[in-house]
C-alpha positions in Angstrom: -68.0 -98.7 -11.2 -68.5 -96.2 -14.0 -66.5 -93.0 -14.7 -69.0 -90.5 -13.5 -69.2 -86.8 -14.3 -71.1 -85.1 -11.5 -72.4 -81.6 -11.4 -73.6 -80.8 -7.9 -74.9 -77.5 -6.8 -76.7 -76.5 -3.6 -80.3 -75.3 -4.6 -81.5 -72.5 -2.3 -85.1 -72.7 -3.3 -87.6 -75.4 -4.1 -90.5 -74.6 -6.5 -92.0 -71.1 -6.3 -95.1 -72.6 -4.6 -93.0 -74.2 -1.9 -91.7 -72.8 1.4 -88.1 -71.5 1.3 -85.6 -74.2 2.3 -82.4 -75.7 0.9 -81.9 -79.1 -0.6 -79.1 -80.9 -2.4 -80.2 -81.1 -6.1 -77.8 -82.6 -8.7 -77.7 -83.8 -12.3 -74.9 -86.0 -13.3 -74.4 -88.8 -15.8 -72.2 -91.7 -16.8 -72.4 -94.2 -19.6 -75.4 -95.9 -18.1 -77.6 -92.8 -18.0 -78.6 -89.6 -16.2 -78.3 -89.5 -12.4 -80.8 -87.1 -10.9 -80.5 -86.5 -7.2 -78.6 -89.7 -6.7 -80.9 -92.0 -8.8 -79.8 -93.3 -12.2 -82.7 -93.2 -14.6 -84.0 -94.5 -17.9 -85.8 -91.4 -19.3 -88.6 -91.1 -21.8 -89.1 -87.7 -23.3 -91.4 -86.1 -25.8 -91.1 -83.0 -28.0 -93.9 -80.4 -27.5 -93.1 -77.0 -29.1 -94.8 -74.3 -27.1 -95.5 -71.9 -30.1 -97.2 -74.7 -32.1 -100.1 -74.9 -29.6 -101.8 -72.4 -27.4 -101.2 -71.7 -23.7 -104.7 -73.0 -23.0 -103.8 -76.3 -24.5 -100.5 -76.7 -22.7 -101.7 -78.2 -19.4 -103.7 -80.9 -21.1 -100.9 -81.8 -23.5 -98.4 -82.0 -20.7 -100.7 -84.2 -18.6 -101.3 -86.5 -21.5 -97.6 -86.8 -22.0 -97.2 -87.7 -18.3 -100.0 -90.2 -18.5 -98.3 -91.8 -21.5 -95.3 -92.6 -19.4 -93.0 -89.7 -20.2 -90.5 -88.2 -17.7 -89.3 -85.3 -19.8 -90.7 -82.6 -22.1 -88.3 -81.4 -24.8 -88.7 -78.1 -26.6 -86.6 -75.8 -28.8 -86.3 -72.1 -28.1 -87.5 -70.1 -31.1 -85.2 -67.1 -31.5 -87.2 -65.3 -34.2 -90.4 -65.5 -32.1 -88.6 -64.1 -29.1 -86.5 -61.3 -30.7 -88.4 -60.2 -33.8 -86.2 -57.0 -34.0 -82.8 -56.5 -32.5 -83.0 -56.1 -28.7 -86.8 -56.1 -28.7 -87.9 -59.3 -26.9 -91.3 -61.0 -26.8 -92.2 -63.7 -24.2 -96.0 -63.5 -24.2 -98.9 -65.7 -25.5 -97.7 -68.7 -27.3 -94.1 -67.6 -26.7 -94.4 -67.5 -22.9 -91.5 -69.9 -22.4 -91.3 -69.5 -18.7 -95.0 -70.3 -18.2 -94.7 -73.4 -20.4 -91.7 -74.7 -18.4 -93.5 -74.0 -15.1 -96.5 -75.9 -16.2 -94.2 -78.9 -17.0 -92.7 -78.5 -13.5 -96.2 -78.4 -11.9 -97.0 -81.7 -13.6 -93.9 -83.3 -12.1 -91.9 -83.7 -15.3 -88.4 -82.6 -16.3 -87.5 -80.3 -19.2 -84.8 -80.7 -21.9 -84.3 -77.1 -23.2 -82.8 -77.0 -26.7 -81.7 -73.4 -26.8 -79.9 -73.9 -30.2 -80.5 -71.2 -31.1 -80.6 -72.8 -34.6 -83.5 -75.2 -34.4 -84.3 -76.3 -38.0 -87.7 -77.8 -37.0 -89.3 -77.0 -40.3 -89.7 -73.5 -38.7 -89.3 -70.3 -40.7 -85.6 -69.5 -41.3 -84.6 -72.4 -38.9 -85.5 -70.1 -36.0 -83.2 -67.3 -36.9 -84.7 -63.8 -37.0 -84.6 -62.4 -40.5 -82.8 -59.2 -39.3 -79.8 -61.4 -38.4 -79.1 -61.9 -42.1 -78.5 -58.2 -42.6 -75.9 -57.8 -39.8 -72.8 -56.5 -41.7 -70.3 -59.2 -42.4 -72.3 -62.0 -41.0 -72.1 -65.7 -41.9 -74.4 -68.2 -40.1 -73.1 -71.1 -38.1 -69.4 -70.8 -38.6 -66.4 -69.1 -37.0 -67.7 -65.6 -37.7 -67.5 -62.8 -35.2 -70.9 -61.1 -35.9 -72.8 -64.3 -35.8 -71.1 -65.6 -32.6 -71.7 -62.3 -30.9 -75.5 -62.4 -31.7 -75.8 -66.1 -30.9 -74.0 -65.7 -27.5 -76.2 -62.7 -26.6 -79.4 -64.6 -27.2 -78.2 -67.8 -25.6 -77.1 -65.9 -22.5 -80.4 -64.1 -22.5 -82.3 -67.3 -22.3 -80.0 -68.9 -19.7 -80.2 -65.8 -17.5 -84.0 -65.8 -17.8 -84.2 -69.5 -16.7 -81.7 -68.8 -13.8 -83.7 -65.8 -12.6 -86.8 -67.9 -12.5 -84.9 -70.8 -10.8 -85.8 -73.3 -13.5 -82.6 -75.3 -13.6 -82.6 -78.5 -11.6 -79.8 -77.5 -9.2 -82.0 -74.5 -8.3 -85.0 -76.7 -7.7 -86.3 -76.4 -11.2 -87.3 -78.9 -13.9 -84.5 -78.3 -16.5 -82.1 -81.2 -16.4 -80.3 -80.6 -19.6 -79.8 -78.0 -22.3 -78.7 -78.2 -26.0 -76.4 -75.9 -27.9 -76.5 -75.8 -31.7 -78.4 -78.5 -33.5 -77.5 -81.3 -35.9 -74.2 -79.5 -36.7 -72.0 -82.4 -37.5 -72.8 -82.6 -41.3 -72.4 -78.8 -41.6 -69.1 -78.9 -39.7 -67.8 -81.6 -42.1 -68.7 -79.4 -45.1 -67.2 -76.2 -43.6 -64.0 -77.8 -42.3 -61.7 -75.9 -39.9 -63.9 -72.9 -39.3 -66.8 -75.2 -38.5 -64.7 -77.1 -36.0 -63.6 -73.9 -34.4 -67.2 -72.7 -34.2 -68.5 -75.9 -32.6 -65.9 -75.9 -29.9 -66.5 -72.2 -29.3 -70.2 -72.8 -29.0 -69.7 -75.6 -26.5 -67.3 -73.6 -24.4 -69.5 -70.6 -24.4 -72.5 -72.7 -23.3 -70.7 -74.4 -20.5 -69.3 -71.1 -19.2 -72.9 -69.9 -18.6 -73.0 -72.0 -15.4 -76.4 -73.7 -15.7 -75.4 -76.5 -13.5 -76.9 -79.1 -15.9 -75.3 -81.0 -18.8 -75.2 -79.7 -22.3 -75.7 -81.8 -25.4 -75.0 -81.5 -29.1 -77.1 -83.8 -31.3 -75.8 -85.3 -34.5 -72.3 -83.9 -33.8 -70.7 -86.9 -35.5 -67.0 -87.4 -34.9 -66.0 -84.1 -33.4 -67.4 -83.8 -29.8 -66.2 -80.8 -27.8 -65.2 -81.2 -24.1 -68.0 -81.4 -21.5 -70.6 -82.1 -24.2 -72.8 -85.2 -24.6 -73.1 -86.2 -28.2 -76.5 -87.7 -29.2 -78.3 -89.4 -32.1 -81.4 -88.3 -34.2 -83.2 -90.6 -36.7 -85.7 -93.4 -37.2 -83.3 -95.9 -35.6 -80.3 -95.3 -33.3 -79.5 -98.7 -31.8 -76.0 -98.7 -33.5 -75.1 -95.2 -32.2 -72.1 -95.1 -29.8 -71.2 -91.9 -28.0 -67.7 -90.7 -28.9 -66.8 -90.2 -25.2 -66.8 -93.3 -23.1 -68.4 -91.6 -20.1 -71.4 -90.2 -22.1 -74.8 -91.8 -21.8 -76.4 -93.2 -25.0 -79.1 -90.7 -26.0 -81.7 -90.7 -28.7 -82.7 -87.1 -28.9 -85.0 -87.3 -31.9 -86.9 -90.6 -32.6 -89.0 -89.4 -35.5 -92.6 -90.5 -34.7 -93.7 -89.8 -38.3 -92.7 -87.0 -40.7 -93.8 -83.6 -41.6 -96.4 -82.8 -44.4 -95.4 -80.7 -47.3 -97.9 -79.0 -49.6 -98.0 -81.2 -52.6 -96.8 -84.2 -50.7 -98.5 -87.1 -49.0 -99.4 -87.2 -45.3 -96.7 -89.4 -43.8 -97.3 -91.9 -41.0 -95.2 -94.3 -39.1 -96.6 -97.6 -37.8 -96.4 -97.7 -34.0 -95.1 -101.3 -34.2 -91.9 -100.0 -35.9 -91.6 -97.0 -33.6 -91.8 -99.3 -30.5 -89.3 -101.6 -32.1 -86.8 -98.8 -32.6 -87.1 -97.9 -28.9 -86.8 -101.4 -27.6 -83.7 -102.0 -29.8 -82.1 -98.8 -28.6 -82.7 -99.6 -24.9 -81.4 -103.2 -25.2 -78.2 -101.7 -26.7 -77.4 -99.7 -23.6 -79.6 -96.7 -24.5 -80.9 -94.7 -21.5 -82.8 -91.7 -23.0 -85.4 -91.7 -25.8 -87.2 -88.6 -27.0 -90.1 -88.7 -29.4 -89.9 -86.0 -32.0 -92.8 -85.1 -32.1 -95.0 -86.2 -29.1 -97.3 -83.4 -30.1 -96.5 -81.7 -33.3 -99.2 -79.0 -33.3 -99.7 -76.2 -35.9 -97.5 -73.8 -37.8 -99.7 -70.8 -37.1 -99.3 -67.6 -39.1 -96.2 -67.6 -41.4 -94.0 -69.7 -39.1 -93.8 -72.7 -41.4 -90.5 -73.0 -43.2 -89.8 -73.3 -46.8 -89.9 -75.3 -48.7 -93.7 -75.9 -48.9 -94.0 -77.0 -45.3 -97.7 -77.3 -44.5 -99.6 -75.4 -41.8 -100.3 -78.7 -40.0 -97.3 -80.1 -38.1 -99.2 -83.1 -36.9 -96.2 -85.4 -37.5 -98.3 -88.5 -36.9 -97.4 -87.9 -33.2 -99.0 -89.8 -30.3 -101.0 -86.6 -29.5 -102.4 -85.2 -32.7 -102.4 -81.7 -33.9 -105.7 -80.9 -32.1 -104.5 -82.3 -28.7 -106.4 -85.6 -29.0 -104.8 -89.0 -28.3 -103.8 -90.8 -31.5 -104.7 -94.4 -30.9 -103.3 -97.0 -30.8 -100.0 -95.2 -31.0 -100.3 -93.4 -27.7 -101.4 -96.5 -25.7 -98.9 -98.9 -27.3 -96.1 -96.5 -26.4 -97.4 -96.1 -22.9 -97.4 -99.9 -22.5 -93.9 -100.0 -23.8 -92.7 -97.4 -21.3 -94.3 -99.4 -18.5 -92.5 -102.6 -19.6 -89.1 -100.9 -19.8 -89.6 -99.1 -16.5 -90.1 -102.6 -14.9 -86.6 -103.4 -16.3 -85.0 -100.3 -15.1 -83.3 -101.7 -11.9 -81.4 -104.1 -14.2 -80.8 -101.8 -17.1 -79.1 -99.0 -15.1 -77.0 -101.5 -13.1 -75.1 -103.6 -15.6 -74.2 -104.2 -19.2 -76.1 -106.8 -21.3 -74.9 -110.2 -22.2 -75.7 -110.8 -25.9 -76.3 -114.1 -27.6 -77.4 -115.0 -31.2 -79.6 -118.1 -31.1 -80.2 -118.0 -34.9 -80.3 -116.0 -38.0 -81.8 -112.5 -37.4 -82.3 -113.4 -33.7 -80.6 -111.7 -30.8 -81.0 -112.0 -27.0 -79.9 -109.3 -24.5 -79.8 -110.2 -20.9 -79.2 -107.6 -18.1 -78.5 -109.7 -15.0 -77.5 -108.5 -11.5 -77.7 -110.1 -8.0 -81.1 -108.5 -7.5 -82.6 -108.0 -10.9 -82.8 -109.7 -14.3 -84.3 -108.3 -17.6 -84.2 -109.8 -21.1 -85.0 -108.5 -24.6 -85.6 -111.1 -27.3 -85.4 -109.7 -30.8 -86.4 -111.0 -34.2 -84.9 -108.8 -36.9 -86.5 -110.7 -39.8 -89.0 -108.4 -41.6 -90.9 -111.3 -43.1 -90.9 -114.4 -40.8 -91.8 -115.1 -37.3 -89.5 -117.2 -35.1 -89.3 -119.4 -32.0 -86.6 -118.7 -29.5 -85.6 -120.9 -26.6 -84.5 -118.9 -23.6 -84.0 -120.2 -20.1 -86.3 -123.2 -19.8 -89.0 -121.8 -22.1 -89.8 -121.2 -25.7 -91.0 -117.8 -27.0 -92.8 -116.9 -30.2 -91.5 -113.7 -31.9 -93.4 -112.0 -34.7 -91.4 -110.5 -37.6 -89.5 -107.3 -36.9 -90.2 -107.3 -33.1 -88.7 -107.3 -29.7 -90.2 -109.1 -26.6 -89.5 -107.6 -23.2 -89.2 -109.8 -20.1 -88.7 -107.7 -16.9 -88.0 -110.9 -14.8 -86.2 -112.9 -17.6 -89.2 -115.2 -17.6 -92.5 -113.6 -18.5 -93.2 -111.5 -21.7 -95.0 -108.4 -20.7 -94.7 -106.6 -24.0 -94.0 -107.3 -27.7 -93.4 -104.4 -30.0 -95.4 -105.9 -32.8 -98.4 -107.0 -30.8 -100.7 -104.0 -30.4 -103.3 -104.8 -27.8 -104.9 -101.3 -27.4 -107.8 -100.4 -29.7 -107.2 -98.0 -32.5 -109.6 -95.1 -33.2 -109.2 -92.9 -36.3 -110.2 -89.4 -35.4 -112.8 -87.9 -37.8 -114.1 -84.5 -38.9 -117.8 -83.8 -38.4 -119.4 -80.7 -40.0 -121.1 -78.3 -37.6 -124.3 -76.5 -38.6 -124.7 -74.7 -41.9 -122.3 -72.7 -44.1 -121.1 -69.1 -43.7 -122.6 -65.9 -45.1 -119.7 -64.4 -47.0 -118.8 -61.0 -48.3 -116.0 -60.4 -50.8 -113.5 -57.7 -51.8 -111.2 -58.1 -54.8 -107.6 -57.1 -54.4 -106.4 -54.5 -56.8 -103.7 -55.4 -59.2 -100.7 -53.1 -58.8 -98.9 -51.5 -61.8 -95.6 -49.7 -62.1 -97.5 -46.3 -62.2 -98.7 -46.7 -58.6 -97.3 -44.0 -56.3 -96.2 -46.4 -53.5 -93.8 -48.4 -55.7 -90.1 -48.2 -55.8 -88.3 -48.3 -59.2 -84.9 -50.0 -59.7 -83.0 -51.3 -62.7 -83.1 -55.1 -63.0 -84.5 -57.8 -60.8 -84.0 -58.0 -57.1 -84.1 -61.0 -54.7 -87.4 -61.1 -52.9 -86.4 -61.3 -49.2 -83.8 -58.5 -49.6 -86.8 -56.3 -50.5 -89.5 -57.6 -48.2 -87.4 -58.6 -45.2 -90.0 -61.3 -44.8 -92.6 -58.7 -43.8 -95.0 -60.4 -46.3 -95.1 -63.5 -48.4 -95.9 -61.2 -51.4 -93.8 -59.0 -53.6 -94.9 -57.3 -56.8 -92.5 -57.1 -59.7 -93.8 -54.4 -62.1 -92.7 -53.1 -65.5 -94.1 -51.7 -68.8 -93.7 -53.2 -72.3 -94.2 -51.0 -75.3 -95.7 -52.7 -78.3 -95.3 -51.0 -81.7 -98.5 -50.9 -83.9 -96.7 -52.7 -86.7 -96.0 -55.9 -84.7 -97.1 -58.9 -86.8 -98.8 -60.7 -84.0 -101.4 -57.9 -83.7 -102.6 -59.0 -87.2 -102.0 -62.8 -87.3 -103.2 -63.5 -83.8 -100.1 -65.4 -82.7 -99.7 -64.0 -79.3 -96.1 -63.7 -78.0 -94.8 -66.0 -75.3 -93.8 -64.5 -72.0 -91.3 -66.6 -70.0 -90.6 -65.9 -66.4 -88.0 -67.8 -64.4 -88.1 -67.6 -60.6 -86.1 -69.0 -57.7 -89.5 -69.7 -56.0 -91.9 -70.4 -54.7 -95.0 -69.3 -56.7 -95.8 -66.5 -59.2 -99.0 -65.0 -60.6 -98.7 -63.3 -64.0 -101.0 -60.3 -64.7 -101.1 -58.6 -68.0 -102.9 -55.2 -68.0 -104.6 -56.2 -64.8 -105.9 -59.6 -66.0 -104.5 -62.9 -64.7 -102.6 -64.6 -67.5 -101.4 -67.6 -65.5 -99.8 -69.1 -62.4 -96.8 -71.3 -61.8 -95.3 -72.8 -58.6 -92.4 -74.8 -57.6 -92.3 -78.5 -56.6 -91.3 -80.5 -53.6 -87.9 -81.4 -55.1 -87.1 -78.0 -56.5 -88.7 -74.7 -55.5 -87.6 -73.0 -58.7 -90.2 -72.5 -61.3 -90.7 -71.3 -64.9 -93.9 -69.7 -66.2 -94.2 -69.8 -70.0 -97.4 -68.8 -71.8 -98.9 -66.8 -74.6 -100.0 -63.3 -73.4 -102.4 -60.9 -75.0 -100.7 -57.6 -75.6 -102.0 -54.5 -77.3 -100.3 -51.7 -79.2 -98.8 -49.2 -76.9 -97.9 -49.5 -73.3 -98.7 -52.8 -71.6 -98.6 -53.4 -67.8 -96.8 -56.5 -66.7 -97.4 -57.3 -63.0 -95.7 -60.4 -61.5 -96.9 -61.3 -58.0 -94.1 -63.4 -56.5 -95.1 -65.5 -53.4 -92.8 -67.0 -50.8 -94.0 -70.1 -48.9 -91.6 -69.8 -45.9 -87.9 -69.2 -45.7 -85.3 -72.0 -45.9 -84.6 -73.7 -42.6 -81.7 -76.1 -43.4 -78.6 -76.4 -45.5 -75.1 -75.0 -45.7 -75.4 -71.2 -45.4 -79.1 -71.3 -46.1 -79.2 -67.5 -45.3 -77.8 -67.0 -48.8 -80.5 -69.0 -50.6 -82.6 -66.9 -53.0 -86.4 -66.4 -53.4 -88.3 -64.5 -56.0 -88.2 -63.6 -59.7 -84.5 -63.3 -60.6 -85.0 -64.0 -64.4 -84.3 -64.2 -67.1 -87.7 -62.8 -68.3 -88.2 -62.8 -72.0 -90.9 -62.0 -74.5 -90.7 -64.1 -77.7 -92.6 -63.7 -80.9 -92.0 -60.0 -81.7 -90.8 -58.6 -85.0 -87.4 -58.2 -83.3 -87.5 -61.9 -82.2 -87.0 -62.2 -78.5 -86.9 -59.2 -76.2 -85.1 -59.6 -72.8 -86.9 -57.7 -70.1 -84.6 -58.8 -67.3 -82.4 -55.7 -67.0 -85.0 -53.0 -67.8 -86.5 -50.8 -65.1 -88.7 -52.7 -62.7 -90.8 -51.3 -59.9 -91.5 -53.1 -56.6 -94.2 -53.1 -54.0 -94.1 -55.2 -50.8 -97.3 -57.0 -49.8 -100.9 -56.8 -50.9 -103.0 -53.7 -50.4 -105.4 -55.7 -48.3 -102.5 -56.6 -46.0 -101.4 -53.0 -45.6 -105.1 -52.1 -44.9 -105.3 -54.9 -42.3 -108.4 -56.4 -43.9 -108.0 -59.4 -41.6 -109.1 -57.2 -38.7 -112.6 -55.8 -38.0 -111.4 -52.2 -38.0 -109.2 -52.6 -41.1 -112.0 -54.3 -43.0 -114.2 -51.3 -42.8 -111.9 -49.3 -45.0 -112.9 -50.9 -48.3 -116.2 -51.9 -50.0 -117.5 -55.5 -49.7 -120.1 -57.2 -51.7 -122.3 -60.2 -51.0 -125.2 -62.3 -52.3 -125.3 -62.5 -56.1 -122.4 -60.1 -56.4 -120.1 -62.3 -54.3 -116.8 -63.1 -56.1 -116.3 -66.8 -56.8 -113.3 -68.4 -58.4 -111.8 -65.0 -58.7 -108.0 -64.7 -58.0 -106.7 -62.3 -55.3 -110.0 -62.0 -53.4 -110.6 -61.4 -49.7 -113.6 -63.0 -48.0 -115.1 -62.2 -44.6 -117.8 -63.5 -42.4 -118.8 -63.9 -38.8 -119.9 -67.0 -36.8 -120.7 -68.1 -33.3 -118.6 -70.6 -31.4 -120.1 -74.1 -31.3 -121.0 -75.4 -27.9 -118.8 -78.1 -26.3 -115.1 -78.6 -26.1 -114.4 -80.6 -29.2 -111.4 -79.2 -31.2 -112.4 -77.2 -34.2 -111.1 -76.8 -37.8 -112.0 -75.2 -41.1 -112.6 -77.4 -44.1 -111.0 -75.5 -46.9 -111.3 -78.2 -49.6 -113.1 -75.8 -52.0 -110.4 -73.2 -51.9 -107.0 -72.9 -53.7 -104.2 -71.0 -51.9 -103.9 -68.2 -49.4 -104.1 -67.4 -45.7 -106.8 -67.6 -42.9 -107.5 -65.3 -39.9 -109.9 -65.7 -37.0 -110.4 -62.6 -34.8 -107.2 -61.2 -36.2 -105.1 -64.3 -35.4 -103.5 -66.1 -38.4 -104.4 -69.7 -38.5 -101.7 -70.1 -41.2 -101.3 -70.6 -45.0 -103.9 -72.7 -46.7 -103.1 -74.5 -50.0 -105.7 -77.3 -50.6 -105.3 -76.7 -54.3 -101.9 -78.4 -54.2 -102.8 -82.1 -54.4 -100.7 -84.8 -52.8 -98.5 -87.2 -54.9 -96.3 -89.9 -53.7 -96.5 -93.4 -52.3 -100.0 -94.2 -50.8 -99.9 -98.0 -51.2 -100.2 -100.6 -48.5 -97.6 -100.2 -45.8 -96.3 -103.0 -43.5 -94.8 -102.1 -40.2 -92.0 -104.6 -40.8 -88.8 -103.6 -42.5 -86.7 -100.4 -42.4 -88.8 -97.3 -42.2 -88.1 -94.0 -44.0 -90.1 -90.8 -44.6 -91.4 -92.0 -48.0 -92.5 -95.5 -47.0 -96.0 -94.8 -45.6 -98.2 -92.1 -46.9 -101.9 -91.2 -47.4 -104.0 -88.6 -49.3 -102.6 -89.2 -52.8 -104.7 -87.2 -55.3 -106.3 -85.2 -52.5 -105.3 -82.0 -50.8 -102.1 -82.4 -48.8 -103.9 -80.4 -46.1 -107.7 -80.0 -46.1 -108.4 -79.0 -42.5 -107.0 -76.1 -40.6 -107.0 -76.0 -36.8 -109.0 -73.2 -35.1 -108.0 -73.0 -31.5 -111.0 -72.8 -29.1 -109.2 -70.2 -27.0 -109.2 -67.8 -30.0 -113.0 -67.7 -30.2 -115.7 -65.6 -28.5 -119.1 -67.1 -27.8 -120.5 -65.0 -30.7 -119.5 -62.6 -33.4 -116.2 -64.3 -34.4 -114.5 -62.6 -37.4 -113.2 -64.9 -40.1 -111.2 -63.7 -43.0 -109.8 -65.7 -45.9 -107.4 -64.4 -48.5 -107.7 -66.5 -51.7 -104.9 -66.2 -54.3 -106.0 -68.7 -56.9 -109.8 -68.4 -56.9 -112.0 -70.7 -55.0 -115.6 -71.3 -53.9 -116.1 -70.0 -50.4 -119.5 -71.6 -50.2 -117.7 -74.9 -49.7 -115.9 -73.7 -46.5 -117.3 -75.3 -43.3 -116.6 -75.4 -39.6 -115.9 -79.0 -38.4 -115.2 -80.6 -35.1 -112.5 -83.2 -34.5 -113.8 -86.2 -32.7 -111.9 -89.3 -31.5 
């Protein structure tokens, strides 16, 4: 009936826990959907990225996904987490990919493994390891020999690992599909012929690895290589049509919300609109929907990408950052899945008959000899409607779809939320902390562990992303006869940077701070500076907030102080400091001393009580605390602080930046009408991120070691431990 592509392989083993026997296991597809072991399916999937939560959280997240009506868990594979240096692999802790997949299998769910290995995902450097940038002759994501060699090696490594653990479906495992590359269509269009050659090479390379399951390429646009399923990402994909007639219609990323940026609002997407987008996709012959994200989690450590991606990757997902159900979003989608599953016999067996009973009204009917299902849609964002269908009349709210699994009775309407909503809150636990402080020393060009070079150098080329911080250091000689020394009109120092933030110190004292914006990471500091006769020490602390993760050849994007740097108001007029000798030091002294660890912290002097530093830039704070009783998720309220990083028992919670206040659209937001990432937001005028997740599994019953690095200067007495409650 349909042109079917079938991949059938004899699986020699069932799950590892099962007795050894052989079964026929197959994954195939046609234009009506995936066929798994002979059964054509409508599949619901959800993205859960294993490094963005802890292994202790995984079983509960997976079970909640299953209870929510999902069939599949989708995840990227994070190259830079798995191969931090060439040939040195890491698959432990939060990066234990095999353990994660086996937990999904134990729950009875399938896996969609997006190997990429480019992932975007608001993840540092788009998932690429930084060392890859320095392979001689390399260009990312194009017909380039060094890049293709590295990409093939890592892809083959992951496939081989999955095969050795018998994790592909034909082997009795849960992986029913894989992805090569990621949202490459727009890049291919910009690159032209080399891009097309690369995408076809990538597809052929992936298929040649013999996984026994289909490969997809999402947002591949018009150029779809052989044996590849092209898929759609977005807020809506009902109009998407696969370029090959035998391919199923797949929605690989239905964006459940949007990511938070430092300085931006906290976006949310009404569940009525999310359900509406799913129902419209299914009624238009769609057979696979993945929620990106189903659980967003946390960008622990320095894994968040530039530009300005927050530590929280909550994404307004059905399961929130802390692992709690977001209601009513989770329940409403669960009810949607139940309704569509009731329609499955008809949906997978025939094409719809479509009629238009009125303006903005549409009826899809899937009718076979043994099953009938109908979708009644009202596309008007402002007005409800009445539709006569069969021998009955149906009321349709604005911007909604009603689902009738028997072509008679409405079991679900996308705009009618029947489950109760519950806004999770943060409840303080106990008293405050007893802090000690240590002030970071300002570096100067005279320090012995600096490297001197002529001119200004790009930051990542110097740091190799080993730290967010790079000191740019130079001396300025002021002659005694300078007029400003007498008239008090201090000269103006102007520093231009490619991003993302810079602190300006003159003779060891902070003169000012500047940072980039959401629209443009570049920044300019310009301010009067107090100089004295003789040698003056200029120390610029450049701060990166993640590496770029998207864009044409983003590996070439610049970070750091690249100039020009000028000093205006001297007798000579304006002095250009750009090309003079500059010294460089990677990282802070406190980082190099590992002050975030118990052993490292003992190497410096700390003060407390009345001597505690407050509102002092570049200060380290430490304390200890006992784990609260119970199982409620925990977080730190950092609202009294400015910018920096947090560690608990040596593990980095991530960057904090509550000093960057949210701006954007925080007005009323109707579910009806086309959604975009700027439509619905909250927190205007408040911190973009106030609370920072502390995983329970990182804590001991007592004596937990908490360290905060504060760049701007904050009040640590305002920091408190809170619990997340439904």
